C-alpha positions in Angstrom: -66.8 102.6 143.2 -69.4 105.3 142.9 -68.6 108.7 141.5 -69.2 111.8 143.6 -72.4 112.7 141.6 -73.9 109.3 142.3 -73.1 109.1 146.0 -75.9 108.9 148.5 -74.9 110.4 151.8 -77.9 108.9 153.5 -78.6 112.2 155.2 -81.9 112.5 157.1 -83.6 115.8 156.4 -85.9 117.5 158.8 -88.4 119.0 156.3 -90.2 120.9 159.1 -86.9 122.8 159.7 -86.5 123.4 156.0 -90.0 124.8 155.7 -89.5 126.9 158.9 -86.3 128.4 157.4 -87.8 129.1 154.0 -91.3 130.2 154.9 -91.3 131.0 158.6 -92.6 128.9 161.5 -96.0 127.2 161.3 -98.8 129.7 161.8 -96.7 132.8 160.9 -98.2 135.1 158.2 -95.4 134.2 155.7 -96.0 130.5 156.2 -99.8 130.8 155.9 -99.4 132.8 152.7 -97.0 130.1 151.3 -99.4 127.3 152.3 -102.3 129.2 150.6 -100.2 129.5 147.4 -99.4 125.8 147.5 -103.1 124.9 148.0 -104.0 127.0 145.0 -101.3 125.4 142.9 -102.4 121.9 143.9 -106.0 122.7 143.2 -105.1 123.9 139.8 -103.1 120.8 139.1 -106.0 118.6 140.0 -108.3 120.5 137.7 -105.8 120.5 134.8 -105.1 116.8 135.1 -108.8 116.0 135.2 -109.5 118.2 132.2 -106.7 116.6 130.2 -107.9 113.1 131.1 -111.4 114.2 129.9 -109.7 115.4 126.7 -111.4 118.8 126.6 -110.0 122.2 126.1 -109.9 125.0 128.6 -112.5 126.9 126.4 -114.9 123.9 126.5 -114.6 123.5 130.3 -115.2 127.2 130.7 -118.3 127.0 128.4 -119.6 124.0 130.5 -119.4 126.0 133.8 -120.4 129.4 132.3 -117.0 131.0 132.6 -114.2 132.0 130.2 -111.0 130.3 129.1 -108.8 132.8 130.9 -110.4 132.0 134.2 -109.7 128.3 133.7 -106.1 129.1 132.7 -105.6 131.2 135.9 -107.0 128.4 138.1 -104.8 125.8 136.5 -101.8 127.9 137.0 -102.6 128.4 140.6 -103.0 132.2 140.1 -106.6 132.1 141.5 -108.4 129.6 143.6 -112.0 128.7 142.8 -114.7 128.9 145.5 -115.7 125.4 146.6 -119.0 125.7 144.7 -117.1 126.5 141.5 -114.7 123.6 142.2 -117.7 121.3 142.4 -119.1 122.7 139.1 -115.8 122.2 137.4 -115.3 118.7 138.6 -119.0 117.9 137.8 -118.5 119.3 134.2 -115.5 116.8 133.9 -117.7 113.9 135.1 -115.9 113.5 138.5 -117.6 113.0 141.7 -116.2 114.7 144.9 -116.7 113.1 148.3 -115.7 114.3 151.7 -115.5 112.3 154.8 -115.3 113.5 158.4 -113.5 111.6 161.1 -115.1 112.5 164.4 
């Protein structure tokens, strides 16, 4: 017999409805703002993970791209989002190659 804390109610959740309720409907200003914050956070996580795998400090990464450690910190925390050209410079400094593909 399962205890209450280990029960799985097998509920199906409509995550679109959850997002709509929390952030507004898709395309609304609140939803767009929430998505932009999420993208900035995700970009920061990609950079932080790559930097840690490369085993270099924020200060060293900043030096490699001609910036300062506080900028790298803000990017990794999702407080600021780098321009695409800066993202390329960061990833290049970490010896990563970025590729895009277009499906037409």
